[in-house]
Kinemage of the C-alpha trace (Angstrom):
@kinemage 1
@onewidth
@group {chain A} dominant
@subgroup {mainchain}
@vectorlist {calphas} color= white
{ca met a 1} P -16.722 13.841 -17.723
{ca ser a 2} L -18.196 10.254 -17.369
{ca lys a 3} L -17.925 8.500 -13.997
{ca asn a 4} L -15.610 5.808 -15.468
{ca ile a 5} L -13.118 8.443 -17.000
{ca lys a 6} L -13.209 10.473 -13.717
{ca thr a 7} L -12.406 7.352 -11.617
{ca leu a 8} L -9.629 6.435 -14.155
{ca val a 9} L -8.137 9.908 -13.743
{ca tyr a 10} L -8.246 9.906 -9.954
{ca cys a 11} L -6.965 6.408 -9.748
{ca ser a 12} L -4.122 7.181 -12.211
{ca ala a 13} L -3.180 10.269 -10.087
{ca cys a 14} L -3.085 8.123 -6.959
{ca ile a 15} L -0.829 5.620 -8.825
{ca ala a 16} L 1.508 8.413 -10.059
{ca leu a 17} L 1.711 9.884 -6.485
{ca phe a 18} L 2.477 6.279 -5.208
{ca thr a 19} L 5.110 5.747 -7.761
{ca ile a 20} L 6.896 9.160 -7.041
{ca ser a 21} L 6.608 8.774 -3.306
{ca ser a 22} L 7.840 5.212 -3.488
{ca met a 23} L 11.153 6.528 -4.856
{ca ile a 24} L 11.734 8.831 -1.815
{ca pro a 25} L 12.984 6.457 0.931
{ca val a 26} L 12.961 7.956 4.562
{ca phe a 27} L 15.078 5.011 5.353
{ca ser a 28} L 15.721 1.453 3.719
{ca leu a 29} L 16.647 -1.888 5.262
{ca pro a 30} L 19.642 -3.537 4.133
{ca thr a 31} L 18.109 -6.641 2.485
{ca gly a 32} L 14.984 -4.866 1.050
{ca gly a 33} L 11.980 -2.967 2.204
{ca ser a 34} L 11.898 0.803 3.022
{ca val a 35} L 9.819 3.463 4.753
{ca thr a 36} L 8.774 5.817 2.041
{ca leu a 37} L 7.157 9.277 1.849
{ca phe a 38} L 3.491 7.965 2.328
{ca ser a 39} L 3.514 5.769 -0.762
{ca met a 40} L 1.266 3.209 1.017
{ca leu a 41} L -1.353 5.984 1.738
{ca phe a 42} L -1.454 6.901 -2.027
{ca ala a 43} L -1.865 3.324 -2.914
{ca thr a 44} L -4.777 2.942 -0.534
{ca leu a 45} L -6.764 6.012 -1.691
{ca pro a 46} L -8.313 4.687 -4.780
{ca gly a 47} L -10.086 1.999 -2.681
{ca phe a 48} L -11.160 4.436 -0.142
{ca phe a 49} L -12.390 6.771 -2.983
{ca phe a 50} L -14.086 4.385 -5.263
{ca gly a 51} L -14.397 1.086 -3.497
{ca pro a 52} L -12.663 -2.428 -3.455
{ca val a 53} L -12.682 -3.125 -7.232
{ca ala a 54} L -10.986 0.145 -8.268
{ca gly a 55} L -8.847 -0.056 -5.272
{ca ile a 56} L -7.397 -3.526 -5.878
{ca ser a 57} L -6.918 -2.721 -9.587
{ca ser a 58} L -5.020 0.304 -8.788
{ca gly a 59} L -2.991 -1.469 -6.094
{ca val a 60} L -2.117 -4.246 -8.562
{ca ala a 61} L -1.024 -1.403 -11.065
{ca cys a 62} L 1.106 0.074 -8.377
{ca gly a 63} L 2.671 -3.284 -7.852
{ca val a 64} L 3.362 -3.865 -11.469
{ca leu a 65} L 4.920 -0.418 -11.750
{ca asn a 66} L 7.002 -1.001 -8.746
{ca phe a 67} L 8.230 -4.349 -10.265
{ca ile a 68} L 9.161 -2.577 -13.452
{ca leu a 69} L 10.981 0.141 -11.771
{ca lys a 70} L 12.657 -1.867 -9.169
{ca pro a 71} L 12.485 -5.608 -10.125
{ca tyr a 72} L 13.496 -8.368 -7.934
{ca met a 73} L 12.459 -11.882 -9.007
{ca leu a 74} L 13.378 -15.156 -7.601
{ca thr a 75} L 10.257 -17.238 -8.813
{ca pro a 76} L 6.980 -16.259 -10.342
{ca val a 77} L 5.222 -17.099 -6.993
{ca gln a 78} L 7.482 -14.731 -5.130
{ca val a 79} L 6.623 -11.881 -7.629
{ca ile a 80} L 2.792 -12.571 -7.191
{ca leu a 81} L 3.200 -12.429 -3.408
{ca asp a 82} L 5.495 -9.408 -3.301
{ca tyr a 83} L 4.106 -7.378 -6.071
{ca ile a 84} L 0.622 -8.447 -7.149
{ca leu a 85} L -0.978 -9.560 -3.855
{ca ala a 86} L 0.900 -7.263 -1.518
{ca phe a 87} L 0.155 -4.128 -3.462
{ca gly a 88} L -3.341 -5.382 -4.508
{ca ala a 89} L -4.056 -5.590 -0.823
{ca phe a 90} L -4.175 -1.793 -0.622
{ca gly a 91} L -7.385 -1.878 -2.414
{ca leu a 92} L -9.017 -3.611 0.607
{ca ser a 93} L -9.392 -0.064 1.965
{ca gly a 94} L -12.396 0.040 -0.303
{ca phe a 95} L -14.461 -2.198 2.163
{ca phe a 96} L -14.348 0.972 4.490
{ca ser a 97} L -15.092 3.563 1.775
{ca asn a 98} L -18.433 4.637 3.357
{ca lys a 99} L -17.753 3.777 6.887
{ca glu a 100} L -17.032 6.115 9.843
{ca asn a 101} L -13.418 6.661 10.004
{ca gly a 102} L -13.125 4.810 6.816
{ca leu a 103} L -9.789 6.091 5.621
{ca thr a 104} L -8.003 5.138 8.884
{ca arg a 105} L -9.683 1.896 9.122
{ca gly a 106} L -9.156 0.971 5.450
{ca tyr a 107} L -5.630 2.160 5.649
{ca ile a 108} L -4.906 -0.155 8.801
{ca leu a 109} L -6.516 -3.219 7.008
{ca ala a 110} L -4.580 -2.447 3.784
{ca cys a 111} L -1.239 -2.341 5.801
{ca ile a 112} L -2.011 -5.495 7.753
{ca ala a 113} L -2.814 -7.366 4.357
{ca arg a 114} L 0.279 -5.956 2.759
{ca trp a 115} L 2.279 -7.126 5.728
{ca phe a 116} L 0.666 -10.632 5.462
{ca phe a 117} L 1.741 -11.114 1.890
{ca ser a 118} L 5.250 -9.734 2.456
{ca phe a 119} L 5.609 -11.936 5.650
{ca leu a 120} L 4.692 -15.042 3.559
{ca ser a 121} L 7.155 -14.057 0.745
{ca gly a 122} L 9.727 -13.401 3.419
{ca trp a 123} L 9.185 -16.632 5.222
{ca val a 124} L 9.109 -18.759 2.010
{ca phe a 125} L 11.638 -17.123 -0.064
{ca phe a 126} L 13.920 -15.034 2.124
{ca gly a 127} L 14.099 -17.169 5.334
{ca glu a 128} L 17.957 -18.011 4.607
{ca tyr a 129} L 18.515 -14.218 5.468
{ca ala a 130} L 17.162 -14.709 9.042
{ca trp a 131} L 19.313 -13.096 11.727
{ca thr a 132} L 21.627 -15.452 13.418
{ca gly a 133} L 19.502 -17.743 15.923
{ca trp a 134} L 16.221 -16.354 14.438
{ca asn a 135} L 13.434 -18.784 13.143
{ca pro a 136} L 12.573 -17.747 9.435
{ca val a 137} L 8.962 -17.238 10.397
{ca leu a 138} L 9.745 -14.869 13.272
{ca tyr a 139} L 12.474 -13.183 11.307
{ca ser a 140} L 9.969 -12.475 8.331
{ca ala a 141} L 7.269 -11.338 10.769
{ca val a 142} L 9.446 -8.834 12.492
{ca tyr a 143} L 11.513 -7.850 9.492
{ca asn a 144} L 8.449 -6.852 7.543
{ca ile a 145} L 6.777 -5.094 10.414
{ca ile a 146} L 9.640 -2.918 11.012
{ca tyr a 147} L 9.307 -0.987 7.588
{ca ile a 148} L 5.567 -1.589 6.864
{ca gly a 149} L 4.597 -0.719 10.539
{ca ala a 150} L 6.969 2.370 10.813
{ca glu a 151} L 5.377 3.864 7.637
{ca ala a 152} L 1.848 2.903 8.766
{ca val a 153} L 2.308 4.566 12.238
{ca ile a 154} L 3.833 7.695 10.660
{ca thr a 155} L 1.068 7.907 8.117
{ca leu a 156} L -1.586 7.211 10.776
{ca ala a 157} L -0.139 10.182 12.880
{ca val a 158} L -0.390 12.368 9.758
{ca leu a 159} L -3.997 11.200 9.032
{ca his a 160} L -4.906 12.459 12.516
{ca val a 161} L -4.065 16.082 11.579
{ca pro a 162} L -7.674 17.484 11.033
{ca ala a 163} L -6.889 19.763 8.148
{ca leu a 164} L -5.203 16.819 6.245
{ca leu a 165} L -8.001 14.460 6.953
{ca asp a 166} L -10.518 17.028 5.930
{ca ala a 167} L -8.559 17.593 2.703
{ca phe a 168} L -8.610 13.962 1.935
{ca met a 169} L -12.362 13.967 2.541
{ca arg a 170} L -12.792 16.894 0.123
{ca val a 171} L -10.885 15.177 -2.507
{ca lys a 172} L -12.953 11.984 -2.176
{ca ser a 173} L -16.202 14.119 -2.231
{ca ser a 174} L -14.921 15.796 -5.459
{ca ala a 175} L -13.884 12.453 -6.894
{ca thr a 176} L -17.140 10.846 -6.289
{ca ala a 177} L -19.508 13.792 -6.969
{ca ala a 178} L -21.862 13.490 -9.981
{ca asn a 179} L -21.126 15.969 -12.856
């Protein structure tokens, strides 16, 4: 199997796992956003396995699928922030692909970047939903950190289980091994 096909297969598998796990909410917030069954981790893996180009491309594909399956559109700019940039940000994990503790570090960067784009969208497009007495900027920052941060913390705890981290490293080794 050529390297390009192998990369495509692994990225497609991660996108499929993202899509399935994003449909399994652990809890959802009333006006959008939910903690899922590790969907952000699956969106982060292509970048960690193959670098930022494959990661960002896969992240954008995750965002497009998410929009197709659960569309919410106010304006084209909101769609770009919430679906293209926020999910494409998961590919930033690729900058830590070959670094020590790369999966953990890449996952943290990806989650922070996702939070940033969701925060911008929340501030600009959803500020009217701010809790009584809350500034829209603070509201968006807190609202988005609740669900993105909760899933990130849970996932980071799971990533510190040695057997699971070892399994991800073996999958990466298999994904990137020459034929």
